[in-house]
C-alpha positions in Angstrom: -7.8 -127.5 -11.1 -10.6 -126.1 -13.3 -13.9 -125.5 -11.6 -15.9 -123.5 -14.2 -16.3 -122.3 -17.8 -18.6 -120.1 -19.9 -16.3 -117.2 -19.6 -15.9 -116.7 -23.4 -19.5 -116.1 -24.0 -19.9 -113.6 -21.1 -16.7 -111.7 -22.0 -17.7 -111.5 -25.7 -21.0 -110.0 -24.6 -19.1 -107.6 -22.4 -16.8 -106.5 -25.2 -19.6 -105.0 -27.3 -20.9 -102.8 -24.5 -20.5 -99.2 -25.6 -19.1 -96.3 -23.6 -22.6 -95.0 -22.8 -23.4 -98.3 -20.9 -22.0 -98.2 -17.4 -20.8 -101.6 -16.3 -19.4 -102.8 -12.9 -16.2 -104.7 -12.9 -16.5 -108.4 -12.1 -14.4 -111.4 -11.1 -13.5 -113.7 -13.9 -11.3 -116.1 -12.0 -10.4 -116.9 -8.4 -6.7 -117.8 -8.2 -5.6 -119.2 -4.8 -5.9 -116.1 -2.5 -6.4 -113.5 -5.3 -8.7 -112.8 -8.2 -8.5 -111.9 -11.9 -10.9 -109.1 -12.8 -12.7 -108.6 -16.1 -11.1 -105.2 -16.5 -7.7 -106.7 -16.1 -8.5 -109.3 -18.8 -9.9 -106.8 -21.2 -6.8 -104.6 -20.8 -4.5 -107.5 -21.5 -6.6 -108.6 -24.5 -6.3 -105.1 -26.0 -2.5 -105.3 -25.5 -2.3 -108.7 -27.2 -4.4 -107.6 -30.1 -2.3 -104.5 -30.7 0.9 -106.5 -30.5 -0.3 -109.2 -32.9 -1.7 -106.6 -35.3 1.6 -104.6 -35.3 3.5 -107.7 -36.2 1.2 -108.6 -39.0 0.0 -111.8 -37.3 -3.5 -113.0 -38.0 -5.7 -112.8 -34.9 -7.0 -116.1 -33.6 -10.8 -116.5 -32.9 -12.0 -114.5 -29.9 -12.8 -117.5 -27.8 -9.2 -118.9 -28.3 -7.6 -115.5 -27.6 -9.6 -115.0 -24.5 -8.9 -118.5 -23.1 -5.1 -118.2 -23.8 -4.9 -114.7 -22.4 -6.7 -115.7 -19.2 -4.5 -118.7 -18.8 -1.4 -116.4 -18.9 -2.9 -114.0 -16.4 -3.7 -116.9 -14.1 -0.2 -118.3 -14.3 1.3 -114.8 -13.7 -1.0 -114.4 -10.7 0.2 -117.7 -9.2 3.8 -116.7 -9.6 3.3 -113.2 -8.1 1.6 -114.8 -5.1 4.6 -117.1 -4.6 6.9 -114.1 -4.8 4.8 -112.3 -2.2 5.0 -115.2 0.2 8.8 -115.4 0.1 9.2 -111.6 0.2 10.5 -110.9 -3.3 10.8 -107.1 -3.6 12.0 -104.9 -6.5 13.6 -101.7 -5.3 13.0 -98.4 -7.0 16.7 -98.3 -8.1 16.4 -101.7 -9.7 13.1 -100.7 -11.4 14.6 -97.5 -12.7 17.5 -99.4 -14.1 15.1 -101.8 -15.9 13.1 -98.8 -17.3 16.3 -97.2 -18.6 17.2 -100.4 -20.4 13.7 -100.6 -22.0 14.1 -97.0 -23.1 17.6 -97.6 -24.5 16.3 -100.6 -26.5 13.9 -98.1 -28.2 16.8 -95.7 -28.8 15.5 -93.2 -26.2 16.5 -91.8 -22.8 14.1 -92.2 -19.9 12.4 -88.8 -20.3 11.9 -89.4 -24.1 10.5 -92.8 -23.4 8.0 -91.3 -20.9 7.0 -88.7 -23.4 6.6 -91.3 -26.2 4.3 -93.4 -24.0 2.1 -90.5 -23.1 1.9 -89.4 -26.7 0.6 -92.9 -27.5 -2.0 -92.6 -24.7 -0.2 -95.1 -22.4 0.5 -94.6 -18.7 4.2 -94.4 -17.7 3.2 -95.5 -14.2 1.3 -98.5 -15.6 4.4 -99.5 -17.6 6.5 -99.3 -14.4 4.1 -101.5 -12.6 4.0 -104.0 -15.5 7.8 -104.2 -15.5 7.9 -104.5 -11.7 5.6 -107.6 -12.1 7.8 -109.0 -14.8 10.9 -108.6 -12.7 9.2 -110.3 -9.7 8.1 -113.2 -11.9 11.6 -113.6 -13.3 13.1 -113.9 -9.8 10.5 -116.4 -8.7 11.1 -118.5 -11.8 14.9 -118.3 -11.4 14.7 -119.2 -7.7 12.5 -122.2 -8.3 13.8 -123.5 -11.6 17.6 -123.2 -11.0 17.3 -125.5 -8.0 15.7 -128.2 -10.3 18.7 -128.1 -12.7 21.8 -130.3 -11.9 24.7 -130.4 -14.3 27.2 -133.2 -13.5 30.9 -133.3 -14.3 30.3 -136.2 -16.6 27.7 -134.2 -18.6 30.3 -131.4 -19.0 32.9 -133.8 -20.1 30.6 -135.4 -22.6 29.5 -132.1 -24.0 33.1 -130.8 -24.3 33.9 -133.9 -26.3 31.3 -133.1 -28.9 31.8 -130.9 -32.0 29.4 -128.4 -30.5 31.3 -128.4 -27.2 34.7 -127.9 -28.9 33.2 -125.0 -30.9 31.9 -123.3 -27.8 35.5 -122.8 -26.5 36.8 -121.6 -29.8 37.8 -117.9 -30.1 35.6 -115.5 -31.9 36.8 -113.0 -34.5 35.4 -109.8 -35.9 37.0 -109.4 -39.3 36.9 -106.5 -41.8 37.4 -107.7 -45.4 38.2 -105.8 -48.6 38.6 -107.6 -52.0 40.4 -106.1 -55.0 38.8 -108.5 -57.6 41.3 -109.8 -60.2 40.9 -112.8 -62.5 43.7 -115.3 -62.4 43.7 -115.2 -66.2 44.3 -111.5 -66.3 47.6 -110.3 -68.0 50.6 -110.6 -65.7 51.2 -106.9 -65.8 47.7 -106.2 -64.7 48.0 -108.6 -61.8 51.3 -107.1 -60.8 49.8 -103.6 -60.9 46.8 -104.7 -58.8 49.1 -106.4 -56.2 51.3 -103.3 -56.0 48.3 -101.1 -55.3 46.9 -103.5 -52.7 50.3 -103.6 -51.0 50.4 -99.8 -50.9 47.0 -99.7 -49.2 48.2 -102.3 -46.7 51.2 -100.2 -45.9 48.9 -97.1 -45.3 46.8 -99.2 -42.9 49.8 -100.4 -41.0 51.0 -96.8 -40.8 47.8 -95.8 -39.1 45.2 -95.0 -41.7 41.8 -96.5 -40.6 41.0 -99.6 -42.6 37.7 -98.3 -43.9 39.2 -95.0 -45.0 42.2 -96.7 -46.8 40.1 -99.2 -48.8 37.5 -96.7 -49.8 40.0 -94.1 -51.1 40.0 -93.2 -54.8 42.6 -95.1 -56.8 43.2 -97.1 -59.9 41.4 -100.1 -58.4 38.4 -100.4 -56.1 37.7 -102.7 -53.2 34.5 -104.4 -52.2 33.7 -106.1 -48.9 32.7 -105.2 -45.4 32.4 -106.4 -41.8 31.9 -110.1 -41.4 30.7 -109.7 -37.8 31.6 -112.0 -35.0 32.4 -115.5 -36.2 33.8 -118.7 -34.6 36.8 -120.1 -36.4 34.7 -123.0 -37.9 32.2 -120.5 -39.3 34.8 -118.6 -41.3 35.6 -119.4 -44.9 38.8 -121.3 -45.3 40.6 -118.2 -46.6 39.9 -116.4 -43.4 40.3 -119.3 -41.0 43.8 -119.8 -42.2 44.8 -116.2 -41.5 42.7 -115.2 -38.5 44.5 -117.1 -35.7 47.8 -115.4 -36.6 46.4 -111.8 -36.5 46.4 -109.8 -33.3 43.7 -107.2 -32.7 44.1 -104.3 -35.1 46.5 -106.1 -37.5 45.9 -106.4 -41.2 47.3 -108.9 -43.8 47.2 -109.2 -47.6 46.2 -112.6 -49.1 45.8 -113.6 -52.7 43.2 -116.1 -54.0 41.6 -116.9 -57.3 39.2 -114.1 -56.7 41.9 -111.4 -56.3 43.7 -109.7 -53.5 42.1 -109.7 -50.0 42.9 -107.3 -47.2 41.9 -108.9 -43.9 41.7 -106.8 -40.8 41.3 -108.2 -37.3 38.9 -105.6 -35.9 38.6 -107.5 -32.6 38.9 -111.0 -31.1 37.7 -112.6 -27.9 38.0 -115.9 -26.1 40.3 -118.8 -26.8 43.4 -117.2 -25.3 45.2 -118.7 -22.3 43.7 -117.2 -19.1 46.4 -116.5 -16.6 45.2 -115.2 -13.2 47.3 -113.7 -10.4 46.1 -115.5 -7.2 47.0 -114.7 -3.6 47.0 -117.2 -0.7 45.8 -115.3 2.4 44.5 -115.7 5.9 42.8 -113.1 8.0 41.2 -112.2 11.4 37.9 -110.3 11.4 36.6 -108.4 14.4 33.1 -106.9 14.0 31.9 -103.8 15.9 28.8 -104.5 18.0 26.7 -103.1 20.8 29.4 -104.0 23.3 32.4 -103.3 21.0 32.6 -99.9 19.3 34.2 -99.4 16.0 37.3 -97.9 17.6 37.6 -100.7 20.0 37.4 -103.3 17.2 40.2 -101.5 15.4 42.3 -101.4 18.6 41.8 -105.2 19.0 43.0 -106.1 15.6 45.9 -103.8 16.0 46.8 -105.6 19.2 46.4 -109.0 17.5 48.8 -107.9 14.7 51.4 -106.9 17.4 51.0 -110.2 19.1 51.5 -112.1 15.8 54.5 -110.0 15.0 55.9 -110.9 18.4 55.8 -114.6 17.7 52.3 -115.8 18.5 50.7 -118.1 16.0 48.4 -116.2 13.5 46.2 -119.3 13.0 45.7 -119.7 16.8 44.8 -116.1 17.1 42.3 -116.4 14.3 40.7 -119.5 15.8 40.3 -117.6 19.1 39.3 -114.1 18.0 38.1 -114.1 14.3 34.4 -113.6 13.8 34.5 -114.9 10.2 32.5 -118.2 10.7 33.7 -119.6 7.4 37.4 -119.4 8.1 38.0 -119.0 11.8 38.2 -122.7 12.5 40.7 -123.0 9.6 43.0 -120.5 11.3 41.6 -117.7 9.1 42.8 -119.4 5.9 40.9 -118.2 2.8 42.9 -120.4 0.4 43.9 -119.1 -3.0 41.8 -116.1 -4.0 41.4 -114.6 -7.5 40.8 -111.0 -8.4 37.2 -110.0 -7.7 36.5 -112.6 -5.1 36.9 -110.2 -2.1 35.5 -106.8 -1.3 37.6 -103.9 -2.7 39.1 -102.8 0.6 40.3 -106.3 1.3 41.6 -106.7 -2.3 43.6 -103.5 -1.9 45.1 -104.6 1.4 46.2 -107.9 -0.2 47.8 -106.1 -3.1 49.7 -103.7 -0.8 51.0 -106.5 1.5 54.1 -108.4 0.7 54.4 -112.2 1.0 55.0 -113.1 4.6 53.8 -109.8 5.9 50.8 -108.8 8.0 48.7 -105.9 6.8 47.7 -102.8 8.8 44.1 -102.9 10.1 41.7 -102.5 7.2 37.9 -101.6 7.4 35.4 -103.3 5.2 31.6 -103.6 5.3 32.1 -106.6 7.6 34.3 -105.0 10.2 38.0 -104.7 10.9 40.5 -107.1 9.4 44.2 -107.9 9.6 45.4 -110.2 6.9 48.6 -112.2 6.2 49.7 -112.9 2.7 51.2 -116.4 2.6 52.0 -116.8 -1.1 51.3 -115.6 -4.7 51.1 -117.4 -8.0 50.1 -117.1 -11.6 47.4 -119.7 -12.3 46.2 -120.9 -15.7 42.4 -120.8 -15.4 41.7 -121.6 -19.1 40.3 -125.1 -18.4 38.2 -123.8 -15.6 36.8 -121.0 -17.8 36.0 -123.5 -20.5 34.2 -125.8 -18.1 32.2 -122.8 -16.7 31.2 -121.9 -20.3 30.0 -125.4 -20.9 28.1 -125.5 -17.6 26.3 -122.2 -18.5 25.5 -123.5 -21.9 24.0 -126.8 -20.6 22.2 -124.9 -17.9 20.6 -122.5 -20.4 19.5 -125.5 -22.5 17.9 -127.2 -19.6 16.3 -124.0 -18.2 13.4 -123.6 -20.6 12.5 -127.3 -20.3 12.5 -127.2 -16.5 10.7 -123.9 -16.5 7.9 -125.3 -18.7 7.6 -128.3 -16.4 7.5 -126.1 -13.3 4.9 -123.9 -14.7 2.7 -126.9 -15.6 3.2 -128.2 -12.0 2.2 -125.0 -10.2 -0.8 -124.5 -12.5 -2.0 -128.1 -11.8 -1.5 -127.6 -8.0 -3.2 -124.2 -7.7 -6.8 -123.7 -6.8 -8.4 -121.9 -9.8 -12.1 -121.2 -10.2 -13.0 -119.7 -13.5 -16.4 -117.9 -13.3 
């Protein structure tokens, strides 16, 4: 709620104060349990002006710019306080990674980025703190907004039935194209000569000559064209859409049209293929070291349990009695069908090394000591699941911004804000 105004006039007066005039900082807004200071607002205003000027955007009137900038600061402050209340923390390693990504986006390594900032009179530490704040806000937003979004199976079905949904699951192709232009009305001998040359270039490419090198070599005819970039099948011209599905990655074909002779190279392709996954059906027993059970004793216990299972005792019964995996113990240790990447690496390796019907040797993971029994293996077609997951993500992203805007309005309306 808004409890005051008159800020624009006071800040405009402040903005003309020269360096020789010493001025104490002052509070411009109380936000819940925190405040926004005039110095913070002036610094952000300078950043906004510099950014807009660099982009060639006309600056709005000062009163509008001040009001909008203060509103953003207030909203950020509210979110940061929410993050603080729930204990959101950004580790130094996470922050370093974010800084490296920002540097890379500017074509620099981290040291070069630091030097560039200092050369421009900016503080590297201030930049780190700004990015830390942004990361906290992103986490707070994601945590609050994601739980507001619900995608039903019916929504997914409806979306996949649309043209946009069908296009989403189409494969994408990156095609290199070279055209030897030739009019269909050219003399037959000229057309035959051009076709023969294009065929020789095709043979060179298929023999291992890089596509770009082969089509740019000196010869009686020249090619034009380039990289079409990543395209869905529906986004390709009909000439390419007819050929692309039949080309494997790295393959090249020669096609004739009214424009001449086309060399079409499949530089890369992604998506659209059948997704077969090797799955393992497994059950396990987990024993965790503790204050009363050393690591060696935990290993000895699972070794003993393996021996008992091999001597005829029921693995599921042993799991229900001894396993400390809350999620699977009551199911006799059954983890169901697992796909690659679901389990921690040590567990994955033990599954891979154990034959169907066998029990593994004790294996140590971050959770404790396991023995596992491989019950079966299969190759599962996950294409439909992957397509539905893509649709879910697409619908989620479409709803995210709408829900984020609604949530931001809600927290702003609910917050205590007193603008001085």
